[in-house]
N, C-alpha and C positions, 0 to 999 in steps of 0.2 A: 505493499497499501502505500502511495507517495505523501509524503511529507508534506501537510499543509505551509502553506508558503505565509509569510511575514508583513502584516495587513502594509507595513509601510513601502513596501516590494512592488505592490499593483499601482498601479496610474490608473483614477477614474475620475471620471467628471465631462465638464465640457469643452472640447477642442477648439471649436468653431460655432458662428450662428449666424441665420443669417437674418438681420433685425427687419430689412424690408417685407420677409412671407409675408406678414399679417396686416400689411397695411397696404400690400398691391395687390393680393387676393384673400379672398373666402376661402378658407380651410375647414374641409369637412372633416375628412376623415384622419390617423398619422397613423403611419404604419411605419417600424423600427426596422431597418436590413441592415445585411452585413456590408462593409467593402474591404474586397480585394486591391491591396496594398503591398508593396513591395518595402524590404526592412530599412531603409534612409526612411522616407514616407510617415513610414511611423516613429520613427524619430521625431521629426517635423511635426509630425501631429501633437506629440508629449508636449515640446516646447510653445503649443498654440499658435503656429506661423499661419495655417488652412485660410482661406478668402473664400466662402461661398457667395458672394453679392451677387454673382451673373453665373452660377449654377444654375442646372436644371438636368433633369433623368428623365429619359427616352429609353423608346424601344431598340437595338438592331437586335438582328436576327435572333430574333423570338426571344433574349433577354435583356433587361435592363442593364444601363449603364448612367452612371453620373460623366455629365460631359461638363467643360470649361473649370469645374474646382481646379482654382488656383493652389496647390499642394509643394512651397518653394523646394529648394536643391538646401540637404542638409550639408550645413558649412566645414563641419567638422570631421566627414565622412571622403574615402577613399576616391580613388577618377576612377575604381572599378566599379562603382555602385554608382554611379550617375542615373538619373531618370530626367525623363521630361516634363515640368513642370503642370503642363494643365492636360494631360493624356486619358483618353477618357478611363474612367475608371469601374469594373465591373461589380453590377450588386450584387446582392448573394443572398434570395431569398427561396424560399419552397414554388416547385414548378407550378402548384396549383393559386399563387399568393400571385405569380408572375403574368399565369395565364389572365388573374381576373384585371390587375393592376392593366391591362395592355387592351382587354376589351372596356374597361371604363375610359381610357386615355383616348379610344377609336371611335366610339358611341359616342359617349357625354361631351365630347372636346373639354374634356377634363386636363389640366396638368399638373404634375408631378413635381412639385417643388421642395428642394431639400432644404430643410429649417435648422440645422444644426449637427456637429458630428461631436460625438463622445464616444467614454471607453466605459464601456460595465464592472461592474464589481469584476470579473475575470481577465480585465485587462482588454477587451478587443475594443477595438473600432467600428463603431455604427453610426449609421447616418440615420436619422427621422427624416422620413418624406411625407409630406403633405401631400394627400388631395384634392387639387384648389382649382378655382375659377376666378379668373382675373376682374379687377374691380375697376369702374370706370373710376372717371376726377368725381360725380357729386355722390354715389356709392362712398367714395372715401371720404367725403366731405363729414356724410353722414354718420360715419364710425367713429370718425375724431368729436362731432357734436353728440352721440350716444356716450360715447366715454367719458366725456367732460361732463354729462349732466348728472350717470352716476359716480363720480366724484365729488362734484360738486353736494350731492342727494346723500352721500356718504356721512361728508362734513359736515352737511347741518342737522342730519342724524345722531350725530354723535354727541356734536355740540350743545345738540338740545336735551341731551342726557336720556 
């Protein structure tokens, strides 16, 4: 039986977030997917150097891929383990989930938006994908107004006692 690891050895938590995802899109459901990476990419992620601002997920050859996610090269690495910072990365999901998501994309015209990259308790890199629909400008304004009203209402109720 393997010896349990020390808690300090496992890195877990959020590596990168897409802050504009909830502003630009109406997020329906969220799905956690694995991410196929090479060694230096994991080191860059652990340093918190990834960017999801322009990233999107889509279908290629019946599989789901993460496109346009920037993970810069690990500076301390050797020249042998170089990689392209914006290369497409395969998303790891069950076959049934892949078919369901591809159907949602094609039928309903939804978009798969990567919302965050994080490490789970086991130290594995995961991507949180949101099945989303784009918002128009007036929808964004309405969402901001509703959020402000909820904040003001909570403040009034708290002060009233």
